[in-house]
C-alpha positions in Angstrom: 108.4 82.8 119.5 107.3 81.8 122.7 110.3 82.8 124.6 110.8 86.1 123.0 107.8 87.6 125.1 109.3 86.7 128.8 110.2 89.7 130.7 112.9 87.4 131.5 114.3 87.5 127.7 113.9 90.9 127.5 115.5 91.1 131.3 118.6 89.5 130.0 118.8 91.4 127.2 119.0 95.0 129.3 121.0 93.3 131.9 123.7 92.6 128.6 123.6 95.6 127.1 123.9 97.4 130.5 126.8 95.5 131.3 128.4 96.4 128.1 127.9 100.3 128.2 129.0 100.8 132.1 132.4 100.0 131.4 132.6 102.2 127.9 130.7 105.3 129.8 133.4 105.0 132.8 136.4 105.6 130.5 138.7 108.0 131.7 139.1 109.5 128.2 135.8 110.9 128.1 134.9 108.5 125.9 137.0 109.8 123.2 138.8 107.3 121.0 141.5 109.5 119.7 144.8 108.7 120.8 146.7 111.0 122.8 149.4 113.2 121.0 153.0 113.6 122.5 153.4 116.2 124.9 149.9 116.3 126.0 151.1 114.8 129.9 154.8 115.5 131.1 156.2 112.4 131.8 159.0 112.9 134.8 161.7 110.0 134.4 164.9 110.6 137.1 167.8 108.7 135.6 171.0 109.4 136.6 173.6 106.7 134.9 177.0 106.2 133.5 177.2 106.4 129.7 179.2 104.2 127.2 178.6 106.2 124.0 176.4 109.6 123.2 175.8 109.8 119.8 173.9 112.7 118.5 173.6 115.6 116.1 176.8 118.5 116.2 173.6 120.8 117.2 172.4 118.7 120.3 172.9 120.6 123.2 170.1 121.2 126.9 169.7 125.1 126.5 167.1 126.5 129.6 165.8 122.6 130.6 165.1 121.2 127.1 167.0 119.3 125.1 168.1 120.6 121.2 168.3 118.2 118.6 168.3 114.4 119.0 170.5 111.8 120.7 170.9 108.8 121.4 172.9 107.5 124.6 173.8 103.7 125.3 174.0 103.3 129.2 177.0 100.9 130.9 174.3 98.8 131.6 173.4 98.3 127.5 170.4 99.8 127.5 169.7 102.3 125.0 167.9 105.4 125.9 166.7 108.2 122.8 166.6 111.7 124.2 163.9 113.6 121.5 164.0 117.5 121.2 161.9 119.0 123.2 162.4 116.7 126.6 163.1 118.5 129.8 166.5 117.4 130.8 169.6 118.8 132.4 173.3 118.0 131.2 176.4 118.0 133.5 178.4 116.6 131.0 182.2 117.3 131.7 182.8 117.3 128.3 179.9 118.9 126.5 181.8 120.1 123.5 183.0 116.7 122.4 181.4 114.9 119.3 181.5 111.4 119.2 
């Protein structure tokens, strides 16, 4: 019990608490534990690529710079890109009325 009465023991406990609380207090999200929801912060993705397949709903289009409907695009490199409704975009498709 003698070791609990020393100032070094309590200084060590205090430093451990300080080291645990400082990173928690300095978090960039203001300390909230809830995850960010989609649409909080716009993301910028610059992508110009050739596509091999576009699978979409029959109502898919780009209106006023926003995607209407959902589409899945398979690029020539084999990667897949999902375009969700509301995504900011621009389409210069030569055949926009062709549905796969």
